Structures are given as C-alpha cells and as structure tokens.
N, C-alpha and C positions, 0 to 999 in steps of 0.2 A: 310736298314730299310724298313720294310714292309709298303705299302701304307696305310693300316688301322692304323698303328702306327703314321704315319704322320698326318692323319686326326684327330686322337685322340689328338695328341700333339697340333695341331692348335686350336682345340676346348677347350683344357685345358688352353691354353694361353688366349683365349677370355674369358672363364669363370673366370679365375684368375683376369684378368683386371676388369671385371664387379664386382666381389666380393670385390676387393680392393677399387674400386670407391665407392661402397655402404658403406663399413666400414668407409672409410675416410671422407665421407660427412656427416655422422650422427651427430657427435659432433660439427663441425663448423656450421651446420645449426641450431642446438639447441642453440649454443652460440650466433649466429646472432639474433635469435628471442629474446633472453634475452637482448642483447645490444640495439636492437631497442625499446623494452619496456622501458628500462632505459632512452634512449634519449627522448622519448615522455614524460616521467615523469619529466625529467629535464626541458624540454620546458614548461610544465605546471607550474612548480615552478617559472621559470623566468617570465611567464605571471602574476602569482599572485604577485610576488615581484614588477613588474612594475606598478601594480594597487595601491600600497601602497601610502597613503597620509601622510604627505605632500611630502616626497621624498622617492623613493625606496632605499633599502639597496644595494648600488653599490658593496660592498665587497662580499655579498652573490651572486649577479648576476655574478660577475667576477669568483667566485669559481665554480658556476654551468656551466658557459661558458667553463672553463678549463676542468671540468669533462666530459662535453658533447663532447668536442673536442677529448679527449682521447678515448671515446666510439666510435666516428666516425672513428678514426684511427684504432682501433681494428676491427671494422666492415669491413673496407677495406681489412685488412690482412686476416680476416676470409673468405672473398669472393673469395680468391684464390682457395678454394675447387671447385668452379664451373668451373674455368678455367682448373684445373687439370682433373676434371671429363670429361669435354667436349673434351679435348685433348685425353684422353684414349678412349672415345667412338669413336672418329674419327679413331684412330689407329685400334680398333677392327673392325670397318666397312671396312676399307681398307684391313685388313688382311683376313677377311672373303670373300671379293670380289675376292681377288687373288686366294683363295682356290676354290671358285666356278668356276672360269675360268679353273683351272686345272682339277677339278672334271668333268666339262662338256665336256672336250675334252678327248676322250678315249685314244688318243696317249700320251697325257701328264700325264694321270692318273698314269701310271706305270713308268714315267720318274723320276728317283731319282734326276737328275740335276734340273728338274723343282721344285721339292719340296725343294731342297737345296736353290734354288734361292728365293723361297717364304720365307723360314726361314731367309735367309740373309737380305732380304728386310724388314722383320718384325723387326729384331734386329736393323737395321740401322734407322728405323723410330722412335725409342724410343729416347726421349729427357729428360726423367726423370729417375733418378737413380733407383727408385722403379720398373719401367717397365723393365729395364735391369736385375735387380736382379730376378724378376719373370721369365723372359725369360730364364735366365741361370739355375734357379732351375728346371724349367719344362723340359728344354732340357736335363738336366742331369738325368731326370727320377723321380724327386720328384713330387708327386701329387699336384694338384692346391690348395686343401684345406690346406695341410701342408705348402706349399710355402706362401700362403696368411697369414695364422696364424703367421708364423715366421716373415714375413715382418711387419704385424700390430704390433706385440710385439716389434719389433725393433724401429719402428717409434714412438710408444707411450713412449719409454724410452728416446727419444731425446728431448732436450729442445725446447719449442715453439719459433719459429722465429717471430720477430716483424717487420721484413722488408717485403716489398712488392715485390713479384717475379711473374712477368707475363711471360707466355710462348708464 
C-alpha cells in the first residue's frame, strides 16, 4: 500500500470518528435540554403545591416526584453521548500522534511495517462496536462519508437503550 494511501486512510478514520461523534451527539444534547427544562418545570410545580393552604396535595407531589425521577434517569442515560464522544476524541488524538511520529521520521515514512503497526494499534484501541465498524469499512476502501452514513442509519434503527453504559 502506498504511503499516501496510508496517510489518507488514517485521515479518513479520524474524519469518520469526528463525523460520527457530531452526528451522535446532536439528538442526545437536544433531548437533555428538553429534559432539564421539564425537571425545572416539575420543581416549580412542586414548589407551588407546597405553598397550598391548608395542606398541599400530597398525591400530586408524589406524582411529580416520580415524573421528575424518570426525567433524571433519562438524563443520565443521555449523558452517555459525552462519554462516547470523549473516548472517540482521545482515540483520534492518539492515532494522529502515532501518524505524526511516522511522518516526521523519514526512515519510518516508507516502512510498511510501521504503518501496519499503526493500523493494528488503531484497531486495538477501539472499545466501541461503532469504531470497529468504521475502521473495517474504511480499511476495506469505503469512503468515510458512506461509512458514517451507513453506521448512523444502522444505529438510528436500533431501539434506544435505557441502561447506563460507561466506558
């Protein structure tokens, strides 16, 4: 594989990771904004109910408490987007740093084993299935835009998980 092809492939991997991160973070961020606004609204309602005389309606307060609790749980799940994005950005940085080392050393620049080592290291660094799928698609010659689009379509078809998964 020509060295310029290696460079392009590494840049495509980085671009695909960035593109996927941007795509995946938009909806959870918007959802979080909505959830926090609902939580604030619930807290205001609880405050108003507590001001009632002679006694506040405890059933309504309990109902608001349960709804707020659900919103907080949903918010925690949606915050996973930040953890995923942060992990991807760290991988991109590490991969680019490895490439910079090879590119800065004239002896390594043309060494196919060095490039294979970088790509092996890149693949081994991935802990999320989406990253591995992107890697395999790009290594097989698929362009990053196509690989990202295919992966976004796939993930949007999957049911939303309600469990918390930290990396």
